[in-house]
N, C-alpha and C positions, 0 to 999 in steps of 0.2 A: 334661639340667641347672640348665639356664639359664630359670628358674619363670614364670610369665608370669604378670608383677600387677596386675588390676585397678583403673584412674586412679578416684579417685571422678567422679560424673558433678560437670557445674558447675552444671546448672544444676537447681529443685528446683521440683515441680507445689505450684501454694496450692487444686488442691483441688477446683475451681470450670475446669479444661482452664484455666489461663495457666502461661508456668512463669514465676517469677519468677531472674535468676542472679545465683549464688553464687561469691565466689567464692575463688577455691584459695587454698589457703592458701603459704605464703612459703615459698620453697627457695634452695639457696644462688644464690649470686654467682654461679657457669658458668650455672645455669638462667636467672640473666635476661641474665645476654652471651647466648645462647646464642635464645633469647627475644627478645628485642632490644625488652626490656620502659624499661630508657632506651637512648632512638636514639642519644644524646652517644657515652657510653660503654663498649657498640655500636660506631660506627662507626671512633670511635678507635682500639682492641682487633684490629676484627677488619682496615683500614683500615692495619693497620700487619703486620697482620701478612701479607695479600698485600699488602704495599709488602719484604714480606723473604722471603718466597719469588719473589716474583718479581726478585730481586735476588741468591738464590741461583743461579736458572736458568740468570742472567746472569756474572756471579761466581762466585772461590771465598771459600769458607767463610772461610780467612784473609784476601781485603781488607772483601767482608762482615761479619765482627768492627772495624777498623782502622777501613774508614768510620767507624762510628760508634761507634766512641771515639774517632776527632778528633771526631765532628758533636756529642759529650759535654761533650768537650772549653774545643768554641767557647767551646757554651755554659758555661758557669757560666762563666769566663775575659769572659766580657762579660754578664755579670749582675755578676759580684765588680767588674768596671769601670761602671759605670751607680753602680749601691751608694757606690761613692766619690764619680763626679762628686755623685749625686744627696748624701749630705753634707758634700763643701767645699761646697757651695751652702747649703744649705741652715743650714749651721753648726753642726751634730749631735751627739754622740756616741754613737751605733750599735751602736759595735763593732763586729766582722769580722761578715760577713753569712752565714755560714753555721755561726754557730752558735750 
């Protein structure tokens, strides 16, 4: 059913018994997350996923969704107020921050 495909070896012999490391070709973004190639992105994704799984084990799906929605709403309103205050202090006419 499934065919096992052997991946290329990442070490190549240079003829005298020493091996030079050869970088594997880049794969997709999912593989980059799984192999922690960018530690910050992987930590955010897996930390957020862990937090959601823990919240789902303690609360219902509707509660978790509603609290995440409230958090998003609070963040966007705070950003809008911050931009309006910054615009008033600097007396610029940047316009709407979400356009």
